[in-house]
HTML snippet that shows the backbone in 3Dmol.js (N, CA, C, O; Angstrom):
<script src="https://3Dmol.org/build/3Dmol-min.js"></script>
<div id="view" style="width:600px;height:400px;position:relative"></div>
<script>
const pdb = `
ATOM      1  N   MET A   1       0.861  -1.177   0.000  1.00  0.00           N
ATOM      2  CA  MET A   1       0.000   0.000   0.000  1.00  0.00           C
ATOM      3  C   MET A   1       0.903   1.235   0.000  1.00  0.00           C
ATOM      4  O   MET A   1       1.876   1.289   0.753  1.00  0.00           O
ATOM      5  N   ASP A   2       0.587   2.228  -0.842  1.00  0.00           N
ATOM      6  CA  ASP A   2       1.446   3.410  -0.891  1.00  0.00           C
ATOM      7  C   ASP A   2       1.210   4.304   0.325  1.00  0.00           C
ATOM      8  O   ASP A   2       0.219   4.148   1.039  1.00  0.00           O
ATOM      9  N   GLY A   3       2.132   5.244   0.553  1.00  0.00           N
ATOM     10  CA  GLY A   3       2.075   6.108   1.735  1.00  0.00           C
ATOM     11  C   GLY A   3       0.808   6.941   1.820  1.00  0.00           C
ATOM     12  O   GLY A   3       0.274   7.159   2.908  1.00  0.00           O
ATOM     13  N   ARG A   4       0.320   7.412   0.662  1.00  0.00           N
ATOM     14  CA  ARG A   4      -0.881   8.248   0.665  1.00  0.00           C
ATOM     15  C   ARG A   4      -2.097   7.463   1.134  1.00  0.00           C
ATOM     16  O   ARG A   4      -2.879   7.938   1.958  1.00  0.00           O
ATOM     17  N   ARG A   5      -2.245   6.265   0.602  1.00  0.00           N
ATOM     18  CA  ARG A   5      -3.389   5.442   1.008  1.00  0.00           C
ATOM     19  C   ARG A   5      -3.305   5.081   2.484  1.00  0.00           C
ATOM     20  O   ARG A   5      -4.319   5.070   3.181  1.00  0.00           O
ATOM     21  N   ALA A   6      -2.118   4.789   2.956  1.00  0.00           N
ATOM     22  CA  ALA A   6      -1.955   4.425   4.360  1.00  0.00           C
ATOM     23  C   ALA A   6      -2.362   5.589   5.250  1.00  0.00           C
ATOM     24  O   ALA A   6      -3.046   5.393   6.255  1.00  0.00           O
ATOM     25  N   SER A   7      -1.944   6.807   4.886  1.00  0.00           N
ATOM     26  CA  SER A   7      -2.303   7.960   5.721  1.00  0.00           C
ATOM     27  C   SER A   7      -3.796   8.234   5.654  1.00  0.00           C
ATOM     28  O   SER A   7      -4.392   8.658   6.644  1.00  0.00           O
ATOM     29  N   GLU A   8      -4.417   7.994   4.482  1.00  0.00           N
ATOM     30  CA  GLU A   8      -5.867   8.182   4.374  1.00  0.00           C
ATOM     31  C   GLU A   8      -6.603   7.191   5.257  1.00  0.00           C
ATOM     32  O   GLU A   8      -7.589   7.546   5.902  1.00  0.00           O
ATOM     33  N   GLN A   9      -6.137   5.966   5.290  1.00  0.00           N
ATOM     34  CA  GLN A   9      -6.801   4.966   6.101  1.00  0.00           C
ATOM     35  C   GLN A   9      -6.627   5.243   7.587  1.00  0.00           C
ATOM     36  O   GLN A   9      -7.508   4.916   8.382  1.00  0.00           O
ATOM     37  N   ARG A  10      -5.507   5.841   7.972  1.00  0.00           N
ATOM     38  CA  ARG A  10      -5.293   6.175   9.384  1.00  0.00           C
ATOM     39  C   ARG A  10      -6.086   7.414   9.782  1.00  0.00           C
ATOM     40  O   ARG A  10      -6.138   7.762  10.961  1.00  0.00           O
ATOM     41  N   GLY A  11      -6.698   8.077   8.820  1.00  0.00           N
ATOM     42  CA  GLY A  11      -7.476   9.261   9.132  1.00  0.00           C
ATOM     43  C   GLY A  11      -6.636  10.519   9.233  1.00  0.00           C
ATOM     44  O   GLY A  11      -7.028  11.473   9.906  1.00  0.00           O
ATOM     45  N   ALA A  12      -5.490  10.536   8.577  1.00  0.00           N
ATOM     46  CA  ALA A  12      -4.649  11.743   8.606  1.00  0.00           C
ATOM     47  C   ALA A  12      -5.400  12.884   7.941  1.00  0.00           C
ATOM     48  O   ALA A  12      -6.046  12.692   6.911  1.00  0.00           O
ATOM     49  N   PRO A  13      -5.315  14.065   8.526  1.00  0.00           N
ATOM     50  CA  PRO A  13      -6.028  15.194   7.923  1.00  0.00           C
ATOM     51  C   PRO A  13      -5.421  15.541   6.577  1.00  0.00           C
ATOM     52  O   PRO A  13      -4.208  15.463   6.384  1.00  0.00           O
ATOM     53  N   GLU A  14      -6.282  15.922   5.656  1.00  0.00           N
ATOM     54  CA  GLU A  14      -5.746  16.304   4.358  1.00  0.00           C
ATOM     55  C   GLU A  14      -5.349  17.773   4.420  1.00  0.00           C
ATOM     56  O   GLU A  14      -5.933  18.551   5.174  1.00  0.00           O
ATOM     57  N   ARG A  15      -4.367  18.140   3.632  1.00  0.00           N
ATOM     58  CA  ARG A  15      -3.876  19.513   3.644  1.00  0.00           C
ATOM     59  C   ARG A  15      -4.894  20.417   2.968  1.00  0.00           C
ATOM     60  O   ARG A  15      -5.440  20.080   1.918  1.00  0.00           O
ATOM     61  N   ARG A  16      -5.139  21.555   3.575  1.00  0.00           N
ATOM     62  CA  ARG A  16      -6.065  22.542   3.025  1.00  0.00           C
ATOM     63  C   ARG A  16      -5.272  23.732   2.521  1.00  0.00           C
ATOM     64  O   ARG A  16      -4.188  24.018   3.030  1.00  0.00           O
ATOM     65  N   PRO A  17      -5.790  24.415   1.546  1.00  0.00           N
ATOM     66  CA  PRO A  17      -5.085  25.589   1.042  1.00  0.00           C
ATOM     67  C   PRO A  17      -4.941  26.659   2.120  1.00  0.00           C
ATOM     68  O   PRO A  17      -5.897  26.975   2.827  1.00  0.00           O
ATOM     69  N   ALA A  18      -3.743  27.207   2.235  1.00  0.00           N
ATOM     70  CA  ALA A  18      -3.491  28.249   3.234  1.00  0.00           C
ATOM     71  C   ALA A  18      -4.355  29.469   2.973  1.00  0.00           C
ATOM     72  O   ALA A  18      -4.739  30.160   3.917  1.00  0.00           O
ATOM     73  N   GLY A  19      -4.670  29.752   1.716  1.00  0.00           N
ATOM     74  CA  GLY A  19      -5.504  30.903   1.380  1.00  0.00           C
ATOM     75  C   GLY A  19      -6.874  30.807   2.013  1.00  0.00           C
ATOM     76  O   GLY A  19      -7.432  31.821   2.432  1.00  0.00           O
ATOM     77  N   SER A  20      -7.423  29.621   2.090  1.00  0.00           N
ATOM     78  CA  SER A  20      -8.740  29.439   2.700  1.00  0.00           C
ATOM     79  C   SER A  20      -8.698  29.774   4.185  1.00  0.00           C
ATOM     80  O   SER A  20      -9.621  30.389   4.719  1.00  0.00           O
ATOM     81  N   GLN A  21      -7.632  29.368   4.837  1.00  0.00           N
ATOM     82  CA  GLN A  21      -7.499  29.658   6.265  1.00  0.00           C
ATOM     83  C   GLN A  21      -7.314  31.156   6.497  1.00  0.00           C
ATOM     84  O   GLN A  21      -7.844  31.711   7.460  1.00  0.00           O
ATOM     85  N   ARG A  22      -6.562  31.806   5.613  1.00  0.00           N
ATOM     86  CA  ARG A  22      -6.400  33.265   5.723  1.00  0.00           C
ATOM     87  C   ARG A  22      -7.738  33.959   5.531  1.00  0.00           C
ATOM     88  O   ARG A  22      -8.044  34.929   6.223  1.00  0.00           O
ATOM     89  N   GLU A  23      -8.532  33.464   4.594  1.00  0.00           N
ATOM     90  CA  GLU A  23      -9.853  34.053   4.337  1.00  0.00           C
ATOM     91  C   GLU A  23     -10.753  33.896   5.560  1.00  0.00           C
ATOM     92  O   GLU A  23     -11.490  34.818   5.909  1.00  0.00           O
ATOM     93  N   VAL A  24     -10.700  32.746   6.205  1.00  0.00           N
ATOM     94  CA  VAL A  24     -11.497  32.530   7.419  1.00  0.00           C
ATOM     95  C   VAL A  24     -11.098  33.556   8.479  1.00  0.00           C
ATOM     96  O   VAL A  24     -11.963  34.174   9.100  1.00  0.00           O
ATOM     97  N   ARG A  25      -9.805  33.739   8.686  1.00  0.00           N
ATOM     98  CA  ARG A  25      -9.341  34.713   9.692  1.00  0.00           C
ATOM     99  C   ARG A  25      -9.747  36.132   9.325  1.00  0.00           C
ATOM    100  O   ARG A  25     -10.146  36.908  10.193  1.00  0.00           O
ATOM    101  N   ARG A  26      -9.648  36.480   8.034  1.00  0.00           N
ATOM    102  CA  ARG A  26     -10.045  37.818   7.590  1.00  0.00           C
ATOM    103  C   ARG A  26     -11.537  38.048   7.850  1.00  0.00           C
ATOM    104  O   ARG A  26     -11.940  39.100   8.346  1.00  0.00           O
ATOM    105  N   LEU A  27     -12.334  37.057   7.510  1.00  0.00           N
ATOM    106  CA  LEU A  27     -13.776  37.175   7.731  1.00  0.00           C
ATOM    107  C   LEU A  27     -14.100  37.262   9.221  1.00  0.00           C
ATOM    108  O   LEU A  27     -15.014  37.990   9.607  1.00  0.00           O
ATOM    109  N   GLU A  28     -13.377  36.542  10.055  1.00  0.00           N
ATOM    110  CA  GLU A  28     -13.599  36.622  11.503  1.00  0.00           C
ATOM    111  C   GLU A  28     -13.316  38.032  12.019  1.00  0.00           C
ATOM    112  O   GLU A  28     -14.033  38.534  12.885  1.00  0.00           O
ATOM    113  N   ARG A  29     -12.272  38.668  11.489  1.00  0.00           N
ATOM    114  CA  ARG A  29     -11.984  40.059  11.888  1.00  0.00           C
ATOM    115  C   ARG A  29     -13.101  40.997  11.437  1.00  0.00           C
ATOM    116  O   ARG A  29     -13.507  41.889  12.182  1.00  0.00           O
ATOM    117  N   GLU A  30     -13.595  40.794  10.219  1.00  0.00           N
ATOM    118  CA  GLU A  30     -14.685  41.630   9.714  1.00  0.00           C
ATOM    119  C   GLU A  30     -15.964  41.423  10.532  1.00  0.00           C
ATOM    120  O   GLU A  30     -16.677  42.380  10.834  1.00  0.00           O
ATOM    121  N   ILE A  31     -16.242  40.181  10.884  1.00  0.00           N
ATOM    122  CA  ILE A  31     -17.425  39.881  11.705  1.00  0.00           C
ATOM    123  C   ILE A  31     -17.311  40.593  13.046  1.00  0.00           C
ATOM    124  O   ILE A  31     -18.282  41.187  13.514  1.00  0.00           O
ATOM    125  N   ALA A  32     -16.149  40.540  13.662  1.00  0.00           N
ATOM    126  CA  ALA A  32     -15.950  41.214  14.953  1.00  0.00           C
ATOM    127  C   ALA A  32     -16.142  42.717  14.807  1.00  0.00           C
ATOM    128  O   ALA A  32     -16.740  43.357  15.672  1.00  0.00           O
ATOM    129  N   ARG A  33     -15.630  43.288  13.703  1.00  0.00           N
ATOM    130  CA  ARG A  33     -15.783  44.729  13.467  1.00  0.00           C
ATOM    131  C   ARG A  33     -17.255  45.105  13.341  1.00  0.00           C
ATOM    132  O   ARG A  33     -17.696  46.093  13.928  1.00  0.00           O
ATOM    133  N   VAL A  34     -18.014  44.326  12.580  1.00  0.00           N
ATOM    134  CA  VAL A  34     -19.429  44.625  12.372  1.00  0.00           C
ATOM    135  C   VAL A  34     -20.206  44.415  13.671  1.00  0.00           C
ATOM    136  O   VAL A  34     -21.100  45.201  13.984  1.00  0.00           O
ATOM    137  N   GLU A  35     -19.884  43.383  14.419  1.00  0.00           N
ATOM    138  CA  GLU A  35     -20.567  43.166  15.701  1.00  0.00           C
ATOM    139  C   GLU A  35     -20.320  44.323  16.659  1.00  0.00           C
ATOM    140  O   GLU A  35     -21.225  44.717  17.395  1.00  0.00           O
ATOM    141  N   THR A  36     -19.118  44.869  16.661  1.00  0.00           N
ATOM    142  CA  THR A  36     -18.806  46.026  17.500  1.00  0.00           C
ATOM    143  C   THR A  36     -19.614  47.232  17.048  1.00  0.00           C
ATOM    144  O   THR A  36     -20.152  47.968  17.875  1.00  0.00           O
ATOM    145  N   ALA A  37     -19.701  47.435  15.742  1.00  0.00           N
ATOM    146  CA  ALA A  37     -20.475  48.557  15.210  1.00  0.00           C
ATOM    147  C   ALA A  37     -21.957  48.413  15.565  1.00  0.00           C
ATOM    148  O   ALA A  37     -22.614  49.400  15.894  1.00  0.00           O
ATOM    149  N   ILE A  38     -22.478  47.202  15.501  1.00  0.00           N
ATOM    150  CA  ILE A  38     -23.877  46.963  15.870  1.00  0.00           C
ATOM    151  C   ILE A  38     -24.097  47.309  17.337  1.00  0.00           C
ATOM    152  O   ILE A  38     -25.089  47.950  17.685  1.00  0.00           O
ATOM    153  N   ALA A  39     -23.180  46.890  18.191  1.00  0.00           N
ATOM    154  CA  ALA A  39     -23.309  47.188  19.629  1.00  0.00           C
ATOM    155  C   ALA A  39     -23.294  48.696  19.865  1.00  0.00           C
ATOM    156  O   ALA A  39     -24.036  49.196  20.711  1.00  0.00           O
ATOM    157  N   GLU A  40     -22.458  49.422  19.128  1.00  0.00           N
ATOM    158  CA  GLU A  40     -22.397  50.874  19.281  1.00  0.00           C
ATOM    159  C   GLU A  40     -23.710  51.527  18.845  1.00  0.00           C
ATOM    160  O   GLU A  40     -24.200  52.441  19.507  1.00  0.00           O
ATOM    161  N   VAL A  41     -24.270  51.063  17.744  1.00  0.00           N
ATOM    162  CA  VAL A  41     -25.543  51.607  17.265  1.00  0.00           C
ATOM    163  C   VAL A  41     -26.652  51.289  18.263  1.00  0.00           C
ATOM    164  O   VAL A  41     -27.483  52.147  18.562  1.00  0.00           O
ATOM    165  N   GLU A  42     -26.668  50.078  18.774  1.00  0.00           N
ATOM    166  CA  GLU A  42     -27.695  49.704  19.755  1.00  0.00           C
ATOM    167  C   GLU A  42     -27.565  50.544  21.021  1.00  0.00           C
ATOM    168  O   GLU A  42     -28.569  50.924  21.624  1.00  0.00           O
ATOM    169  N   SER A  43     -26.341  50.831  21.420  1.00  0.00           N
ATOM    170  CA  SER A  43     -26.111  51.685  22.579  1.00  0.00           C
ATOM    171  C   SER A  43     -26.646  53.091  22.312  1.00  0.00           C
ATOM    172  O   SER A  43     -27.292  53.692  23.171  1.00  0.00           O
ATOM    173  N   ALA A  44     -26.375  53.603  21.126  1.00  0.00           N
ATOM    174  CA  ALA A  44     -26.878  54.930  20.766  1.00  0.00           C
ATOM    175  C   ALA A  44     -28.402  54.942  20.731  1.00  0.00           C
ATOM    176  O   ALA A  44     -29.030  55.917  21.144  1.00  0.00           O
ATOM    177  N   LEU A  45     -28.992  53.862  20.238  1.00  0.00           N
ATOM    178  CA  LEU A  45     -30.462  53.801  20.182  1.00  0.00           C
ATOM    179  C   LEU A  45     -31.090  53.720  21.572  1.00  0.00           C
ATOM    180  O   LEU A  45     -32.257  54.069  21.748  1.00  0.00           O
ATOM    181  N   ALA A  46     -30.335  53.271  22.535  1.00  0.00           N
ATOM    182  CA  ALA A  46     -30.845  53.201  23.908  1.00  0.00           C
ATOM    183  C   ALA A  46     -30.655  54.523  24.652  1.00  0.00           C
ATOM    184  O   ALA A  46     -31.177  54.688  25.754  1.00  0.00           O
ATOM    185  N   ASP A  47     -29.927  55.450  24.073  1.00  0.00           N
ATOM    186  CA  ASP A  47     -29.656  56.743  24.698  1.00  0.00           C
ATOM    187  C   ASP A  47     -30.901  57.629  24.596  1.00  0.00           C
ATOM    188  O   ASP A  47     -31.433  57.824  23.503  1.00  0.00           O
ATOM    189  N   PRO A  48     -31.365  58.162  25.718  1.00  0.00           N
ATOM    190  CA  PRO A  48     -32.556  59.022  25.693  1.00  0.00           C
ATOM    191  C   PRO A  48     -32.414  60.220  24.753  1.00  0.00           C
ATOM    192  O   PRO A  48     -33.402  60.644  24.152  1.00  0.00           O
ATOM    193  N   ALA A  49     -31.218  60.767  24.616  1.00  0.00           N
ATOM    194  CA  ALA A  49     -31.021  61.909  23.713  1.00  0.00           C
ATOM    195  C   ALA A  49     -31.288  61.495  22.260  1.00  0.00           C
ATOM    196  O   ALA A  49     -31.870  62.261  21.492  1.00  0.00           O
ATOM    197  N   THR A  50     -30.867  60.297  21.891  1.00  0.00           N
ATOM    198  CA  THR A  50     -31.128  59.806  20.535  1.00  0.00           C
ATOM    199  C   THR A  50     -32.613  59.551  20.361  1.00  0.00           C
ATOM    200  O   THR A  50     -33.194  59.894  19.332  1.00  0.00           O
ATOM    201  N   LEU A  51     -33.223  58.949  21.369  1.00  0.00           N
ATOM    202  CA  LEU A  51     -34.648  58.615  21.285  1.00  0.00           C
ATOM    203  C   LEU A  51     -35.521  59.858  21.158  1.00  0.00           C
ATOM    204  O   LEU A  51     -36.620  59.792  20.607  1.00  0.00           O
ATOM    205  N   ALA A  52     -35.044  60.973  21.658  1.00  0.00           N
ATOM    206  CA  ALA A  52     -35.810  62.217  21.582  1.00  0.00           C
ATOM    207  C   ALA A  52     -35.764  62.822  20.179  1.00  0.00           C
ATOM    208  O   ALA A  52     -36.555  63.715  19.873  1.00  0.00           O
ATOM    209  N   ASP A  53     -34.873  62.366  19.339  1.00  0.00           N
ATOM    210  CA  ASP A  53     -34.695  62.915  17.994  1.00  0.00           C
ATOM    211  C   ASP A  53     -35.136  61.874  16.962  1.00  0.00           C
ATOM    212  O   ASP A  53     -34.441  60.884  16.729  1.00  0.00           O
ATOM    213  N   ARG A  54     -36.302  62.110  16.346  1.00  0.00           N
ATOM    214  CA  ARG A  54     -36.843  61.135  15.387  1.00  0.00           C
ATOM    215  C   ARG A  54     -35.889  60.864  14.225  1.00  0.00           C
ATOM    216  O   ARG A  54     -35.731  59.720  13.797  1.00  0.00           O
ATOM    217  N   GLU A  55     -35.261  61.910  13.724  1.00  0.00           N
ATOM    218  CA  GLU A  55     -34.347  61.726  12.599  1.00  0.00           C
ATOM    219  C   GLU A  55     -33.137  60.883  13.015  1.00  0.00           C
ATOM    220  O   GLU A  55     -32.659  60.051  12.244  1.00  0.00           O
ATOM    221  N   ALA A  56     -32.652  61.102  14.226  1.00  0.00           N
ATOM    222  CA  ALA A  56     -31.522  60.312  14.718  1.00  0.00           C
ATOM    223  C   ALA A  56     -31.915  58.850  14.862  1.00  0.00           C
ATOM    224  O   ALA A  56     -31.143  57.954  14.519  1.00  0.00           O
ATOM    225  N   VAL A  57     -33.109  58.616  15.367  1.00  0.00           N
ATOM    226  CA  VAL A  57     -33.583  57.236  15.531  1.00  0.00           C
ATOM    227  C   VAL A  57     -33.722  56.574  14.158  1.00  0.00           C
ATOM    228  O   VAL A  57     -33.314  55.428  13.971  1.00  0.00           O
ATOM    229  N   ALA A  58     -34.300  57.302  13.203  1.00  0.00           N
ATOM    230  CA  ALA A  58     -34.470  56.739  11.859  1.00  0.00           C
ATOM    231  C   ALA A  58     -33.109  56.443  11.229  1.00  0.00           C
ATOM    232  O   ALA A  58     -32.913  55.382  10.636  1.00  0.00           O
ATOM    233  N   GLY A  59     -32.174  57.380  11.358  1.00  0.00           N
ATOM    234  CA  GLY A  59     -30.840  57.173  10.784  1.00  0.00           C
ATOM    235  C   GLY A  59     -30.113  56.010  11.426  1.00  0.00           C
ATOM    236  O   GLY A  59     -29.501  55.194  10.738  1.00  0.00           O
ATOM    237  N   ARG A  60     -30.181  55.935  12.740  1.00  0.00           N
ATOM    238  CA  ARG A  60     -29.530  54.817  13.452  1.00  0.00           C
ATOM    239  C   ARG A  60     -30.215  53.493  13.138  1.00  0.00           C
ATOM    240  O   ARG A  60     -29.569  52.447  13.066  1.00  0.00           O
ATOM    241  N   GLY A  61     -31.534  53.551  12.953  1.00  0.00           N
ATOM    242  CA  GLY A  61     -32.263  52.338  12.585  1.00  0.00           C
ATOM    243  C   GLY A  61     -31.827  51.807  11.229  1.00  0.00           C
ATOM    244  O   GLY A  61     -31.639  50.603  11.054  1.00  0.00           O
ATOM    245  N   GLU A  62     -31.666  52.721  10.263  1.00  0.00           N
ATOM    246  CA  GLU A  62     -31.181  52.329   8.938  1.00  0.00           C
ATOM    247  C   GLU A  62     -29.764  51.765   9.023  1.00  0.00           C
ATOM    248  O   GLU A  62     -29.441  50.758   8.392  1.00  0.00           O
ATOM    249  N   GLU A  63     -28.929  52.432   9.813  1.00  0.00           N
ATOM    250  CA  GLU A  63     -27.560  51.969   9.998  1.00  0.00           C
ATOM    251  C   GLU A  63     -27.551  50.561  10.607  1.00  0.00           C
ATOM    252  O   GLU A  63     -26.780  49.699  10.187  1.00  0.00           O
ATOM    253  N   HIS A  64     -28.412  50.345  11.595  1.00  0.00           N
ATOM    254  CA  HIS A  64     -28.505  49.047  12.259  1.00  0.00           C
ATOM    255  C   HIS A  64     -28.933  47.966  11.268  1.00  0.00           C
ATOM    256  O   HIS A  64     -28.362  46.876  11.243  1.00  0.00           O
ATOM    257  N   ARG A  65     -29.931  48.274  10.462  1.00  0.00           N
ATOM    258  CA  ARG A  65     -30.415  47.292   9.492  1.00  0.00           C
ATOM    259  C   ARG A  65     -29.301  46.951   8.486  1.00  0.00           C
ATOM    260  O   ARG A  65     -29.100  45.782   8.155  1.00  0.00           O
ATOM    261  N   GLY A  66     -28.594  47.954   8.013  1.00  0.00           N
ATOM    262  CA  GLY A  66     -27.493  47.706   7.076  1.00  0.00           C
ATOM    263  C   GLY A  66     -26.399  46.848   7.684  1.00  0.00           C
ATOM    264  O   GLY A  66     -25.875  45.945   7.031  1.00  0.00           O
ATOM    265  N   LEU A  67     -26.054  47.128   8.936  1.00  0.00           N
ATOM    266  CA  LEU A  67     -25.031  46.336   9.614  1.00  0.00           C
ATOM    267  C   LEU A  67     -25.487  44.895   9.823  1.00  0.00           C
ATOM    268  O   LEU A  67     -24.695  43.962   9.692  1.00  0.00           O
ATOM    269  N   GLN A  68     -26.763  44.719  10.147  1.00  0.00           N
ATOM    270  CA  GLN A  68     -27.295  43.363  10.324  1.00  0.00           C
ATOM    271  C   GLN A  68     -27.219  42.581   9.020  1.00  0.00           C
ATOM    272  O   GLN A  68     -26.884  41.397   9.016  1.00  0.00           O
ATOM    273  N   GLU A  69     -27.533  43.253   7.906  1.00  0.00           N
ATOM    274  CA  GLU A  69     -27.449  42.593   6.599  1.00  0.00           C
ATOM    275  C   GLU A  69     -25.999  42.241   6.266  1.00  0.00           C
ATOM    276  O   GLU A  69     -25.714  41.158   5.756  1.00  0.00           O
ATOM    277  N   GLU A  70     -25.093  43.163   6.560  1.00  0.00           N
ATOM    278  CA  GLU A  70     -23.667  42.901   6.319  1.00  0.00           C
ATOM    279  C   GLU A  70     -23.193  41.725   7.167  1.00  0.00           C
ATOM    280  O   GLU A  70     -22.444  40.874   6.686  1.00  0.00           O
ATOM    281  N   LEU A  71     -23.625  41.675   8.422  1.00  0.00           N
ATOM    282  CA  LEU A  71     -23.234  40.578   9.306  1.00  0.00           C
ATOM    283  C   LEU A  71     -23.755  39.246   8.776  1.00  0.00           C
ATOM    284  O   LEU A  71     -23.030  38.251   8.788  1.00  0.00           O
ATOM    285  N   ALA A  72     -24.995  39.215   8.315  1.00  0.00           N
ATOM    286  CA  ALA A  72     -25.563  37.972   7.781  1.00  0.00           C
ATOM    287  C   ALA A  72     -24.750  37.500   6.575  1.00  0.00           C
ATOM    288  O   ALA A  72     -24.469  36.308   6.448  1.00  0.00           O
ATOM    289  N   TRP A  73     -24.370  38.427   5.687  1.00  0.00           N
ATOM    290  CA  TRP A  73     -23.577  38.074   4.515  1.00  0.00           C
ATOM    291  C   TRP A  73     -22.208  37.545   4.942  1.00  0.00           C
ATOM    292  O   TRP A  73     -21.744  36.525   4.434  1.00  0.00           O
ATOM    293  N   LEU A  74     -21.565  38.247   5.880  1.00  0.00           N
ATOM    294  CA  LEU A  74     -20.245  37.820   6.352  1.00  0.00           C
ATOM    295  C   LEU A  74     -20.297  36.430   6.981  1.00  0.00           C
ATOM    296  O   LEU A  74     -19.390  35.623   6.781  1.00  0.00           O
ATOM    297  N   LEU A  75     -21.345  36.152   7.732  1.00  0.00           N
ATOM    298  CA  LEU A  75     -21.465  34.832   8.362  1.00  0.00           C
ATOM    299  C   LEU A  75     -21.630  33.734   7.313  1.00  0.00           C
ATOM    300  O   LEU A  75     -21.066  32.648   7.454  1.00  0.00           O
ATOM    301  N   ARG A  76     -22.401  34.013   6.262  1.00  0.00           N
ATOM    302  CA  ARG A  76     -22.531  33.019   5.182  1.00  0.00           C
ATOM    303  C   ARG A  76     -21.185  32.795   4.497  1.00  0.00           C
ATOM    304  O   ARG A  76     -20.810  31.658   4.214  1.00  0.00           O
ATOM    305  N   GLU A  77     -20.464  33.879   4.234  1.00  0.00           N
ATOM    306  CA  GLU A  77     -19.153  33.761   3.605  1.00  0.00           C
ATOM    307  C   GLU A  77     -18.172  33.017   4.513  1.00  0.00           C
ATOM    308  O   GLU A  77     -17.362  32.219   4.041  1.00  0.00           O
ATOM    309  N   TRP A  78     -18.252  33.283   5.816  1.00  0.00           N
ATOM    310  CA  TRP A  78     -17.378  32.597   6.767  1.00  0.00           C
ATOM    311  C   TRP A  78     -17.654  31.094   6.748  1.00  0.00           C
ATOM    312  O   TRP A  78     -16.723  30.289   6.773  1.00  0.00           O
ATOM    313  N   GLU A  79     -18.934  30.717   6.705  1.00  0.00           N
ATOM    314  CA  GLU A  79     -19.278  29.292   6.662  1.00  0.00           C
ATOM    315  C   GLU A  79     -18.683  28.625   5.424  1.00  0.00           C
ATOM    316  O   GLU A  79     -18.140  27.523   5.507  1.00  0.00           O
ATOM    317  N   ARG A  80     -18.789  29.299   4.273  1.00  0.00           N
ATOM    318  CA  ARG A  80     -18.218  28.738   3.045  1.00  0.00           C
ATOM    319  C   ARG A  80     -16.702  28.603   3.152  1.00  0.00           C
ATOM    320  O   ARG A  80     -16.134  27.568   2.805  1.00  0.00           O
ATOM    321  N   ALA A  81     -16.057  29.660   3.634  1.00  0.00           N
ATOM    322  CA  ALA A  81     -14.604  29.650   3.743  1.00  0.00           C
ATOM    323  C   ALA A  81     -14.137  28.606   4.763  1.00  0.00           C
ATOM    324  O   ALA A  81     -13.140  27.920   4.539  1.00  0.00           O
ATOM    325  N   ALA A  82     -14.851  28.489   5.870  1.00  0.00           N
ATOM    326  CA  ALA A  82     -14.478  27.511   6.892  1.00  0.00           C
ATOM    327  C   ALA A  82     -14.622  26.089   6.343  1.00  0.00           C
ATOM    328  O   ALA A  82     -13.790  25.224   6.618  1.00  0.00           O
ATOM    329  N   GLU A  83     -15.660  25.861   5.583  1.00  0.00           N
ATOM    330  CA  GLU A  83     -15.843  24.541   4.982  1.00  0.00           C
ATOM    331  C   GLU A  83     -14.710  24.238   3.987  1.00  0.00           C
ATOM    332  O   GLU A  83     -14.197  23.119   3.948  1.00  0.00           O
ATOM    333  N   ALA A  84     -14.335  25.223   3.202  1.00  0.00           N
ATOM    334  CA  ALA A  84     -13.248  25.038   2.241  1.00  0.00           C
ATOM    335  C   ALA A  84     -11.908  24.811   2.935  1.00  0.00           C
ATOM    336  O   ALA A  84     -11.045  24.090   2.433  1.00  0.00           O
ATOM    337  N   ALA A  85     -11.750  25.446   4.109  1.00  0.00           N
ATOM    338  CA  ALA A  85     -10.495  25.302   4.863  1.00  0.00           C
ATOM    339  C   ALA A  85     -10.504  24.041   5.711  1.00  0.00           C
ATOM    340  O   ALA A  85      -9.471  23.661   6.263  1.00  0.00           O
ATOM    341  N   GLY A  86     -11.640  23.394   5.824  1.00  0.00           N
ATOM    342  CA  GLY A  86     -11.731  22.196   6.634  1.00  0.00           C
ATOM    343  C   GLY A  86     -11.808  22.484   8.108  1.00  0.00           C
ATOM    344  O   GLY A  86     -11.502  21.612   8.922  1.00  0.00           O
ATOM    345  N   ALA A  87     -12.216  23.703   8.483  1.00  0.00           N
ATOM    346  CA  ALA A  87     -12.298  24.099   9.893  1.00  0.00           C
ATOM    347  C   ALA A  87     -13.561  23.570  10.519  1.00  0.00           C
ATOM    348  O   ALA A  87     -13.806  23.801  11.703  1.00  0.00           O
TER     349      ALA A  87
END
`;
const viewer = $3Dmol.createViewer("view");
viewer.addModel(pdb, "pdb");
viewer.setStyle({}, {cartoon: {color: "spectrum"}});
viewer.zoomTo();
viewer.render();
</script>
């Protein structure tokens, strides 16, 4: 039996492209950045001064919705990249 088959039978992990792992790490940093931005917007929306200003609430609400959409996209991309990297 050749070395490759022997390692496959022993369950040796197969090598994954380093680029995929870098992409996973990059996406994790982006996810953390967006999550921080969401927390900041939510904090602002909880501020009575913001709540007293309808335009501020509307603007922060739009910002929040956009960040949530960006986070959902990043999470889908992270899942794809993690699967490709074998994580």
